C-alpha positions in Angstrom: 17.5 0.6 -54.4 13.6 0.9 -55.9 11.1 3.8 -55.2 7.5 3.3 -55.0 4.5 4.8 -53.9 1.8 2.8 -51.9 -1.7 4.5 -49.8 0.2 7.9 -51.0 3.6 7.1 -49.0 6.6 7.2 -51.0 9.3 4.4 -50.0 12.7 4.1 -51.2 14.1 0.5 -49.9 16.0 -2.4 -51.3 14.2 -4.6 -53.6 13.9 -7.9 -51.2 12.4 -5.5 -48.7 9.5 -4.0 -50.7 7.2 -6.5 -49.7 7.7 -6.3 -46.0 7.1 -2.5 -46.5 3.8 -3.1 -48.1 2.7 -5.5 -45.6 3.2 -3.1 -42.8 1.5 -0.2 -44.4 -1.4 -2.3 -45.3 -2.0 -2.8 -41.2 -4.4 -0.3 -39.7 -2.9 2.3 -37.6 -2.9 1.8 -33.8 -4.9 3.8 -31.8 -3.4 5.6 -28.9 -5.4 6.6 -26.1 -5.1 10.3 -24.5 -4.4 10.0 -20.7 -5.3 12.6 -18.6 -2.5 12.7 -16.1 -4.0 15.0 -13.8 -6.3 12.2 -12.8 -5.1 8.3 -12.7 -8.3 6.3 -12.4 -6.0 2.9 -10.4 -5.0 5.8 -8.0 -6.9 6.1 -4.4 -7.7 9.1 -3.2 -8.3 10.1 0.4 -10.4 12.5 2.3 -9.5 16.1 3.9 -10.6 16.2 6.9 -13.0 18.5 8.2 -15.0 19.5 11.3 -17.9 17.0 10.6 -15.6 14.2 10.1 -15.7 12.9 13.6 -16.5 9.0 13.4 -14.6 5.9 11.6 -18.3 5.5 9.5 -17.8 9.1 8.2 -14.4 8.6 7.2 -15.4 5.0 5.6 -18.2 6.5 3.3 -16.5 9.7 2.6 -13.5 7.4 1.4 -16.1 4.9 -0.5 -17.7 8.3 -2.3 -14.4 9.6 -3.2 -13.2 6.5 -5.0 -16.2 4.6 -6.0 -14.7 4.5 -9.6 -12.7 1.7 -8.5 -15.7 -0.4 -8.1 -14.4 -1.0 -4.7 -16.1 -4.2 -2.3 -18.1 -2.8 0.5 -16.5 -3.5 4.2 -17.9 -3.9 7.3 -16.5 -2.4 10.3 -17.2 -3.2 13.6 -15.7 -0.2 15.6 -17.1 2.1 13.3 -19.9 3.7 15.6 -17.2 5.1 17.8 -15.3 8.5 17.8 -12.1 8.2 16.7 -9.4 7.5 19.7 -8.1 11.2 19.7 -11.5 12.7 20.2 -12.8 10.4 22.7 -11.3 10.7 26.1 -12.6 7.4 27.6 -11.0 5.2 25.2 -7.2 5.8 25.6 -4.8 5.6 22.9 -2.1 4.1 25.1 -3.4 0.7 26.5 0.1 0.7 29.3 1.5 3.1 31.3 5.4 3.7 31.4 6.8 2.4 35.0 8.2 5.6 36.4 10.8 3.7 38.5 12.5 2.3 35.2 15.9 2.8 34.6 17.2 1.6 31.4 20.4 -1.0 32.3 23.6 0.4 30.3 25.6 -2.6 28.7 29.2 -3.0 29.8 31.5 -1.6 27.4 33.8 -3.9 25.4 37.6 -2.6 25.9 39.8 -3.7 23.6 43.1 -5.5 24.7 45.2 -2.3 23.8 43.0 0.1 26.1 43.0 -2.6 29.0 46.9 -2.4 28.9 47.1 1.8 28.9 44.6 1.5 32.0 46.2 -1.1 33.9 49.5 1.0 33.4 47.8 4.0 34.8 46.6 1.7 38.0 50.1 0.7 38.4 51.2 4.2 38.3 48.7 5.5 40.7 49.9 2.4 42.8 46.8 0.0 42.8 48.0 -3.4 41.6 44.8 -5.1 42.4 43.0 -2.9 39.9 45.8 -3.4 37.4 45.3 -7.1 38.0 41.3 -7.4 37.7 41.8 -5.1 34.2 44.3 -7.4 32.5 42.2 -10.5 34.0 39.3 -8.9 32.2 40.8 -8.3 29.0 42.4 -11.6 28.4 38.9 -13.4 28.8 
């Protein structure tokens, strides 16, 4: 092991590695940029609602002013001149009404062969031979 000093730094290493250490110490130091974690420049920020924010154009204007550091491309909205749907009763949010007479159909429950045999035996106990036969035929399909 050898010990040498280079630019005020004491190094103790094997002789075959001394030149590699000197070359590494001659390189300029890497500059680390301190990043403020409270504000991420790549993150988008969205405006908070206030009483005057009623149209889409107002919202887009607020959004663009908050995120102008990202150099966003200007966008044109065709519907930016009207009120938001929740504020304008003339433009309903739901376009189709539900049918009041609609009743969802229930799918027939598939029973296992074991359950079919139990149901058929119960029907035989009750004396209903036709029902027992229908249950067993359905289970065998």
